[in-house]
N, C-alpha and C positions, 0 to 999 in steps of 0.2 A: 437675593441680597446676602446670602451666607448667614452667619450668626449661629447662635446656640439656643436650644430650647431649655428653659429653666423650669423646674417643678418646685412647688412649695405648698405646704399645708396651711390653709387659711380657713376662716369662718365661713360657714354656708350662708345662704340667703336669710335664714331665720336665726342665725347666731346661736345655733344649738349644737353643732358638731363641726369638726374639721373635715375639709375635703381637699383633695389634691387638685390644685389649679396650676396653670402653666402660663408662661409669657416668653417672649423672644428677646434675647440680648444680641443686638446687632453690633457691627463694627462702629467705631467712633463713639462708643459709650452711649448708644441709643437703645432704649428698651421699648418694646411694643406690647401693650397690655390690652386685652379685651375684657371689659367689665363683666360680660355675660359668662365668662369662664368660671366665675364663682357666684354671681348674682343674676344669672340669666333665667328667663322664663322656662326653658326646657328642664332646668335642674329642679324646679319645685314640683314638676309633674302635675298631679291633680290637686295639689294643695295651693289653690289660687287665693292668696290672702295678701294683697298689696298694702294693707294697713299694718302688717306685721313683719314685712321683709326689710332687709337692711343692706347697705353697701359697705359694711364694715370690712368684709374680706377684700374689697377693692383697695382699701387703704393699706391693708397688710401686704398685698401684692406690690404696691408702690414702695413701701418701706424696704421690702426685700430687693427690689430693683435698684433702689438708691444705694443700699448696702453692698450691692454687687458691682457698683461703680457707674451706674447710669447718670449721665449729665443732661440727657434729654429723654423725656418720657412721652410717648405717644399713646393715648388712651382711646380705645374704641368704645362707642356708646351703643352697641347693638343689642337688641332683644332683652331688655331688662325685666326683672320680676318686681322691681322696687318702685316706691313712690316717696322716698324719704328725703328728697331734696339734696341727696348726697351727704346728709348729716352723719350717716354711719361711716363713710369714708373719712370725713373730717375728724370724727371721734378717734378712729384708728390712728390718725396722724397727730393726735394730741390736743385737738380742740375740745374744750370742756363745755357741755351743755348742762345747765342747771335749772331746776324747777323753782317754784316760789318758796319752797322750804330749803333752798340752797343745796338740794341733793343732786349729785351728778348722775346723769343717765344717758343712754344711747338712744336718741330719738328714732322712731320708725314713722312710717306715713301716718299711723293712727295716733301718735303721741307728739307730733310736732307742735300742737297747740299748747303743750305743757311747758315749752321752752320759755323761761323767764329771763335768763341771762346767758351770755356767751363769753367764755374766757379763752383768749388766744395765747396766754403766757407760756403754755407748755407745748406749743406746736413743735413738731419735729424740726430741729434746727437745720438739718441738711437740705430741707426743702428750698430754702432761699437760693441755693446754688444750682438748682435744676430748672430747666426749661420744660414747660408742660404744653403739649398740643393735643387737642382732641380731634378725633375723626367722627364727625357728627353729620348725619344726612337728613336731619329734620331742622326746621327753623321755628319751632313753636316757642312761645314765651313760657315763663314759669306757671302763671296762673290764668284763670279766666276761660272764656269760651274755647279758645284755641290752645289752652295750657296743657301741661303734662297730665293732669288728672282727667280732664274732660275728654281728651282725645285718646289717651293710651291706657288709662286705668281700667276701662271696661274689658279689654282683652286680657288683663291680668286678673280678672275676677271681681271687679268692683261693680256693685249695683248702683242705682241712681243716688240713693242716700249716701253711700260710701264715697262716690265721686264728689259729691258736695262737701263732705267732711274732709276728704283728702285735699281738695282745692283750698278750703279754708285754712287747713294746716300749713300748706305751702305759703299762702298769703301771710299768715302769722310769722312764719320763719323769715320771710323777706322783710317784714316790718321790724322784727327784733334786730336783724342784721343792719338795717338802715339806721336804727337808733343807736346800737352799740358800736358798730364798726364804720358807720358813715359810708356804706357802700350800697349802691342801688343798681342792680343789674338784672332784675327780674323780667324786664321787657326786652332784653337783648335776644335776638334770634338765636335759638339753640339752647337757651337757658332751661327750657322744659324737657330737653332730651334726657332719656334714660331715667324717667321719674324725677327730674329736677337735678340730676347729677351735673348737668351742664352749668346750672346756677352755682352749685358748690364749687365747681372747677374754676369758675370765674371769680368767685368771692374769695376763696382761701388760697388758691394757687396761682392767681394772676395769669391764668392760662389763655391760650388762643383757641378759638373754636373755628374749625374749617371743615368743608365738605370732605367726607371720607373718601368718596370715589375719586374726587379730584386729586387728593393726596396720593392715593395708591397709583393712579395713572401716571402721575409725575415721578413718583419714586421708582416705579418699575420701568420707566422710559418706554411706555407702550407705543408712543408715536413712532419711535424708531423702528419697532418691530413690525408695525403695520403699514409703513409708508408705501410699500409696493403692493398692498392688498387692494382688491376692488370691492370686497364686501367683508364686513365684520359682523358676526352674529354673537350677541351676548345673551345670557340667561340669568 
């Protein structure tokens, strides 16, 4: 597709240091971002703590892409180390999360239950001019038996007790968003993708969730390339 590889320093999955992450800027002002490039499971190595990880760096990548002229942002939801419901990303974009003492904080999977109020007044103004599409290959809802925590948190390091706590945190987040923003998307297929990043994408960015494989096949016009083939082998 051509385009340019962009590099930017963003927060790591624990919001402790800056790491160099990358995204693609294609023609027609389209940016392609993979959330795992700053919040992916391989990046945390042996430190498997999904209650402490954040998608804050993903939001920083989005801001850089918008400032670079992106009018459409395609976000990949692959291999996350997070379970924060996308709150880190939202915080980087200017959404304020406050506790009962009215103190602002950046929620992680383990602190979602502390959210008492959500303030959207300072969200990054240029977001409204950008179309957001996710590439999402799972159809899990946010919470419950098939939700983000129950299905994916164990591979990120959560034991049975933590899975229960993480799931309760995501349910609490959905409850506060329904109360404060009058938005209810927790049961939409894909809301549980990437530790609930799909939920945040739907809530704050009015995004479309679509199967990643389908998107890639269409964008690369694979059908044209294989129309004379008898056999296609994929890995």
